[in-house]
N, C-alpha and C positions, 0 to 999 in steps of 0.2 A: 269734916273738913278733908281728911284724907281722900275720901271719895271724889270730891271736886278737884283735887290736884290730879288724880290718875286721868279723869275725864279730860283735863286739858292738856296733860300729855299725849294722850292718843290722838286727839284732834290735831295737834301739833304735828305728830308723825304722819297722819295722813295727808295733811296738807302739804309737807314736804315731799311725799311720793307722788301727789299730783302735779306738783310744780316740776318736777324732773321730767315726767311723762310729757307734759306740754312743751317743756324745753327742746327735748329730744325731737318732737313731732315738729317743731317749727324749724330746728336745724335741717332735718331731712328735707322738708318743703323747700327751705332756702336754697339746700344744694341742686335739687331737681330743677328749680327755677333758674338758677344760674347756669346749669350745664344745658339748658334747653332740652331736658329730659321728661318734662312733665307731660302726661298723656294728653293729647290734643284731641277736641271732639269734631268729629268729622262725620257728616251725615247721620248724626244721632248715635254713633259708634266711637268707642275710645280706640286707637291704633299706635301701635308702636311703630317708629319711622323704620323702613328697609331700606339697606344701602345695596344696589345690585353690584355683584362681582364684576370685576374687569378680567376678561381672559383673551387668550390668543388662540387661534384655531388654524389647522390645516386640513385640506381634504385628503382622503384616501386616494393614494396614488398606484398605479400599475408600475411596477419597475422588475427588471431584469434582476433575477437572484440566482447567482451561481457562486455561492460560497463554497471553497474547495474543503475538502472532508481531508485531515492530514493523517498519516500513518507513518510510523518509524518502520523503515524496510531495509532490507539487507542486499547489498549487491553482491552476486556470485556468478562463477563462469557457468556457461552451458556446458563446456567440456573442459578437462583438464587431465594430464596423463603424466605419469612418471616414465622417463627412459630408462629401460632395463636392458643391458646387454644379453643376448640370448646364446652367446657363445662366450668362452673366456680367451683371454689373449692380452697383448700389451697395446696399449693405444699408440697409434702411428701419427695419426693427425685430428685435430679439432677444426671444424669448417665453420665456426659461428663465432659471434662475440656474445659475451652475457648479456642479455636484456633486448637481444635482437628480435625483430618479428619474422619467423620462419613460416615458410608454407608447407603444407602435407608433401611428403615425398623428397623433401630437401634432406642430402646427406650430411649429418651433423659428426658423427665420430667416425674414424675410419681404424679397424685394429688390423694387427699384422696378420696377413692372411696366407704366408708361405705355406705353413703347416696344412691349412684346409685347402690349399691349391694342390699340394701334393697327396693329400687325401684323394681328392677328385681326378687326379691323373691316375692314381691306382685304382680307383673304381671303374674308370674307363677302361683301363686294361683287363680288369676282371670280366667285366661285361664283352670284350672283344672276345677272350678266350672263351667263355661260356656259349657266345653265338656259334663260334667255330665248332665246338665239342657238339651243340644242337644240329648243326649242318651235317657232321659226320655221322651222328647217331640217325638223323632222319634218311641219310642216303643208304645207311646200312639196313634199315627197317624197309626202305622200299626194295631192296634187292631181296629181301627175306620174302617179301609178298609175292614178288615176282618169279621166284624160284619155284622149280618143279615141286609139288607136295611131296612127290616121293623121295626127294633129295634132301629135306630139312624135317625135323621133328617139330611137334607142336610147341615143345619147351623152347627151342631155338628161336621160335617166331615171338614166343612171349617175351623172352628175353630181350629181343631187339625191339620191341614195342615198348618195355620198360624203360629201357636206356633212352629211347628217345623223348619220352615223357619226363624222364629225369632231367635230360640236357635241357628241356623247353623250361622246366621249373627253375633250373639254375641261372638260365637267362633272366628270368623275372626277378629273381632275388638280386642279380647284379645290378638291373636297372633300378631296383629301389634302393639299393646301396648307394648307386650313383645318386638318385635324387636326393638322399639325405645328406651325402658329402657337398653338393652343390648349394642345397639349402643353407647349411654351416657356413660355407664360403660366401655365400651371399649376406649373411648375418654379421659377416666382419664389418660391414657398413651400417652404422645405426642411424635410421632415418627417422624425419618428423612423421608421426602418425596423423597429425591433426596440424592445422594452422592456428597460430597464436604467438604470444611473447615467451621465449625461453629464459629461464632465470639462471641462477649461479650453478656453475659446473662442479661436480663433487670429485671429478678425477681430471687429469692433465696428461699431457703427452709423457709417454714413458710407464704409466701406471699399470698395472696388472688388473684387470677388471674380470668379474664373471657375474653371472646371475645371482649368487649367493651374496654377493657383497653389496648389493642395494642399488638404488637408482642412481645414474649418472647425472640427470638434470630433470626438471620438470617444465611441462609446456602447459600454458593457461590460455584458453581461447578468449580473445577480449572483445571481438567484435562479431556477432551481438553479444550482449551481456543480459543475465537474467536477474531480475529484481524481485524478492520475495517478501510479502508481509503477512501477518497473522490477521485473520476476520474472525469476529466472534461468531459463535454457534447461531445467535438469533439472526445476527446479519447476514449470515451465509444462507440460512434457510428463506430468509425474505427474498435475497437476491435470486437464489436459486427457483423459487416459487415464480418470481416475474419472468424469469428466463424461460421456464417452461410454458408460460402463457404467452410468450412473445412480446410481453410488455417492458422488457429490461431497458432501462434508457441507454444510450449511448455514450458511455464516459470518455472523458478526455483525461489522459494518464500522462502526469510531468513530474518533475523530481526537483528538489533542492539539494544542491550539493552540499557536503560539510561546512563549507565556508558560507553559506546561505544564499549563493547565488542559484538563479534558476537555470536548470539544465535545458539545452536548447532541443533537445530530441523528444518526441513523443514515444509512448511505450503502447504496446498491444497485449491484451490478454494471451497468456500462453496455456496455462492449465492449473486446476486447483488439486489440491493432494487428496490422497485416497483415505486418510484417517484423520480423525479429530483428537487434539490432544486432551488426555484425561486429566492432566495437571491444570491447564489453562482454559480449556472449553474453546480452543481456538482452532482453525484450519488453516494451514498456509495455502496461499494464493500466489501463483508466481506469473510475472510480467516478462516481457522481452522488450529490450531497448536497443537501438542502432547505438554503437559506440565507436566511430571511426576516428575519433581522437585520442581514445583511451582515457577521457575525464571520469568513467566510472572505473573504480579499481576494485577488484575483485576482493570480498570479505570487509569492504567498507560499509559504513552506515548512511544511508540518505534519509531524506524526508519525502515520502510519496502523497502526492497532491491528487486528490479524485474529483473532478467536477463535471459537468454536462458540455458535450460539444454543442447541443442546441439548448441552452438554458431556458427554463419557463418564466412567464411573466407572472407575478404575484401581486395581490394587494398589500400595499405596504404602508406603515405609518411611521412618523419619526420616533427615535427611541425616547423622547421626553413625554409622548402621550401613554406610552405603558406604565401602569402601576400595579405593584402587588397587592393582592387583595388578603384579608385575613383569613380567607378559607383556603389560601395556599395557590388559588389560582391567579390568572391575570386579568386586568380590565382596562378598559378606557373610557373616558368621559366623551360623550357624543352631544354636539349641539343640534337641537331639533329645529324643525321650521319657525317655531313660534319663540325662538329664542331661550327655551329652557333647556335644561341638561338632564342627561339620564346616564347613568353608569351601566356599563354592558360588559358581562365576562367574554373574553377572547381566547382563542387557542391560535398560539403563534410558534414560530420557528426561532432560530438564534439569529441575532442582530448581525447585519453586515453593513459597517460604515455608516451608523448613526439611523440606518432603517430597520424595522422589524415587520418581516413577513407576517400577515394575519391570514390562517386557514378557515377560521369560522369565527362569525360574530359581528362582521363589518361588510359593507359593500362599497364598491367603488362610487367615488363623489360624495360619500358622507363626510362630515366635518368632525374631527376630534380636536380635543382641546390640548394644547401643548405647554401652556403656562397659565398660572393663576388657579390651580387646582385644589390649593389647601382649604380654602373656605366654601368649596361647592358641596351642595347637598342636592339629591334628585328632587327634580320639578322646580328649581331655583332659576330665576331669570338672571340673565347674564347681559354684560355689555363687552364690545368687542374692541380688542386693541390689536394693533398690526405686529404679527410673528418677526420676532428677531431673525435676520437671515443667517444661515450657515452654510457653509460649503457641503456638508454632508447631505444637506437637503438639497443640492443642485441636481435635477434629472440627468445632467449630463456628467455627474461625478464618475470616476471610474473606481470600480471596487479593487480594495486591496486584497491581498492573500491574508485569509485568516491567521491571527497569531495563536 
């Protein structure tokens, strides 16, 4: 009796399990049918329905690429000089206003020169006396030479010749003393050695000045102005190599002033420094800019913009077309003639106003996908939609300065 009961319970359990399986199968089948996902028989084969991705494309365009490269630069004067008095004395007159633009040769300070004028007069008198003594000695020596040899001794002749030579040396000494005195008198007027803007005066009328007391004022040349900036060792080697090969591009050199406005004058290359910094691995490059309105101030910092005078035209694609690949490179989706897509690795440059130049991987006229890329796979067929218009895709769009 117990054996029959066990058999019945086993049969009941098996029946319940079969019922569950049947119920699940019926539910799944019903769901597929309701969602229209049940495989359909076509040409003797079962196929899942495929939905073509909808994408928008744009052609690869040739565009002018002239994105300026930026450098932090330093404005510095080509020349600057401290005015030092070369003689001592009291300041009698100041012939400039602080901040004036002075020209080379302008008299700026006048020192009291009475003492130096007196010394000049004394040196002139000394010279006149020496010249008179020289003439007397020369006449005596001439007479001794013309005298009868029996009437004079050799010693007397030698003494006369020595006196003439000594008188001539005294004249030379007196002339040298006069030159020094006249030089000191001339230096009572302090003149500008260069043209430029003069700063604050350190001395005033009535002050006693001397070379040991320091500078009276400083003159800074303001036009032209020099602008210096550091260039990395790698960039310098590349630039220098191109220059030696004669293939260095013709650069346009511009500035942004500290307030962000663009300076109206273009610069020219002056020279590169003769040593590389060990600390920063950079070399200082120096440019020259006209500065007629003194907008460039010595020791101020400006932004240097370097681009091409004759910019190249490069194949470009919209920014939206370029994607970052898992390999670390960059790629684009390309639409082929049979309406399938392929992903292609490209080499690009920095973006300029919505467009990215492509150096390698694309040709002009090819079509790249700019939207609808999330569901793409290589070889997939796609349908086309019209690309959304953007200002930065306009061929006449004017590039801005790179931020």
